[in-house]
C-alpha positions in Angstrom: 0.0 0.0 0.0 1.5 3.4 -0.9 2.4 5.8 1.7 2.8 9.6 1.8 5.0 9.5 4.8 8.2 11.3 4.3 11.6 9.7 4.9 13.2 12.2 7.3 16.7 10.7 7.5 19.2 11.9 4.8 20.7 8.4 4.5 20.1 4.8 5.3 19.1 1.4 3.9 15.5 1.3 2.7 13.2 -1.3 1.3 11.3 0.6 -1.4 8.2 -0.6 -3.3 6.3 1.1 -6.0 3.5 -0.1 -8.3 2.1 0.6 -11.7 -1.3 2.4 -11.7 -4.0 -0.1 -10.8 -1.5 -2.9 -10.8 -1.4 -2.9 -14.7 1.6 -4.8 -16.0 3.1 -1.7 -17.7 6.7 -2.8 -17.2 6.0 -6.0 -19.0 3.9 -4.4 -21.7 6.7 -2.1 -22.8 9.5 -4.4 -21.8 10.7 -1.7 -19.5 13.0 -3.6 -17.3 16.0 -1.7 -18.8 14.4 1.5 -17.6 14.6 0.3 -14.0 18.3 -0.7 -14.6 19.0 2.7 -16.0 17.6 4.2 -12.8 19.7 1.9 -10.7 22.8 3.0 -12.7 21.9 6.6 -12.0 21.6 5.9 -8.3 25.0 4.2 -8.3 26.5 7.2 -10.1 25.3 9.4 -7.2 27.0 7.1 -4.6 24.0 4.9 -3.6 24.0 1.1 -3.5 21.6 -1.4 -4.9 21.5 -4.2 -2.3 18.7 -6.4 -3.7 15.8 -6.1 -6.1 13.1 -7.7 -8.1 11.4 -6.2 -11.1 7.9 -7.6 -11.6 5.6 -7.0 -14.5 3.7 -4.3 -12.5 5.8 -3.4 -9.5 9.3 -3.0 -8.2 10.8 -4.0 -4.9 14.3 -2.7 -4.2 16.7 -2.5 -1.2 18.7 0.7 -1.6 21.5 2.0 0.7 21.2 5.7 0.2 24.2 7.9 0.8 23.6 11.4 2.2 24.0 13.6 -0.9 22.0 16.5 0.4 18.8 15.5 -1.5 15.7 14.0 0.3 15.3 10.3 -0.3 11.6 10.9 -1.3 12.8 13.3 -4.0 15.3 10.7 -5.3 12.7 8.0 -5.5 10.1 10.4 -7.0 12.6 11.5 -9.7 13.3 7.9 -10.5 9.6 7.1 -10.9 9.2 10.2 -13.1 12.1 9.1 -15.3 10.7 5.6 -15.7 7.2 6.9 -16.4 8.5 9.0 -19.3 10.2 6.0 -20.8 7.0 3.8 -20.4 4.8 6.5 -22.0 7.2 6.9 -24.8 7.2 3.2 -25.5 3.4 3.0 -25.3 3.2 5.7 -27.9 5.6 3.9 -30.2 3.6 0.8 -29.8 0.4 2.6 -30.7 -1.3 1.8 -27.4 -3.8 4.7 -27.7 -6.5 3.2 -25.5 -4.1 2.5 -22.6 -2.5 5.9 -22.9 -6.0 7.5 -22.8 -6.7 5.6 -19.6 -3.4 6.8 -18.1 -4.3 10.3 -19.1 -7.8 10.1 -17.4 -6.2 9.1 -14.1 -4.2 12.4 -13.7 -5.7 14.4 -10.9 -6.6 18.1 -11.4 -3.7 19.6 -9.5 -1.2 17.5 -11.5 -2.9 18.5 -14.7 -2.3 22.1 -13.7 1.4 21.2 -13.5 1.2 19.8 -17.1 1.3 16.2 -16.1 -0.1 14.1 -18.9 -0.2 10.5 -17.8 -0.4 8.7 -14.5 1.9 5.6 -14.7 2.5 4.8 -11.0 0.4 4.6 -8.0 0.5 8.0 -6.2 3.3 7.3 -3.8 5.6 4.4 -2.7 5.9 2.2 0.3 9.1 2.1 2.3 10.6 0.5 5.4 13.9 1.4 7.0 16.2 -1.5 7.4 18.4 -1.0 10.5 19.4 -4.5 11.3 20.7 -7.4 9.2 17.9 -9.7 10.3 15.3 -7.3 8.8 17.4 -6.9 5.7 17.5 -10.7 5.2 13.7 -10.9 5.7 13.2 -8.3 3.0 15.6 -10.0 0.7 13.8 -13.3 1.1 10.5 -11.5 0.4 11.9 -9.9 -2.7 13.4 -13.0 -4.0 10.3 -15.2 -3.4 8.1 -12.7 -5.3 8.4 -14.1 -8.8 7.6 -17.6 -7.6 4.2 -17.0 -6.0 0.8 -15.5 -6.5 -0.7 -15.0 -9.9 2.5 -14.4 -11.7 4.6 -17.6 -11.1 7.3 -16.2 -13.3 9.9 -18.9 -12.3 10.0 -22.2 -10.5 12.7 -21.0 -8.2 14.0 -17.4 -7.3 17.4 -18.1 -8.8 15.7 -18.7 -12.2 14.0 -15.3 -12.5 16.2 -13.0 -14.6 15.1 -9.6 -13.1 16.0 -10.4 -9.5 19.1 -10.4 -7.3 18.3 -13.9 -5.9 20.9 -15.6 -8.1 23.7 -13.5 -6.5 22.6 -14.3 -2.9 22.0 -18.0 -3.7 25.0 -18.8 -5.9 27.4 -15.9 -5.3 27.4 -15.1 -9.0 26.2 -11.7 -10.1 23.1 -11.8 -12.3 21.5 -9.4 -14.8 22.3 -6.4 -12.5 25.2 -6.2 -10.1 24.3 -5.6 -6.5 26.3 -5.0 -3.3 26.0 -7.7 -0.7 24.2 -6.4 2.4 27.0 -7.6 4.7 29.4 -5.2 2.9 27.3 -2.2 4.1 29.0 -2.6 7.6 32.2 -1.1 6.1 30.4 1.8 4.3 29.8 5.2 5.8 26.5 6.4 4.2 26.7 9.8 6.0 29.1 11.2 3.4 
């Protein structure tokens, strides 16, 4: 469930979840997995760390160690959602998905329309949990990695077999589609600078 609570700390490790509008599989429809990886690359370029992730057809779970860069974490995540939304809309246009684009246009609220927002791609906000201890981090990693193997999706028979997930690294020690930092390495990193 989305939250509008603000993350008040300037750094830390957070379990972040955001979802496509009405749980539509927009990431899958446009094959937008690379858009998420591009956002991860941007985060890394700013000094943040991707600790674990899964990209589902209609939502994203990611564990991010945010370094204090003088920008609120909510802004960093909001900018990422905006970047990915532009990419998704651009691809929907290229695919000729006029009906779906119209639905996304109808969902924009009045105040956002006044700010020239044209399409609503994501649910309004995002869910987050701060991860202060390793046991909680492991719990969230297990949740993330099990995601493709349950529910309506059943995208893989085992977490290690789902391409858009960090499970393979944590299970086999071999980096998968996107390189992550093992959560135990965070003990040696000062996120305050």
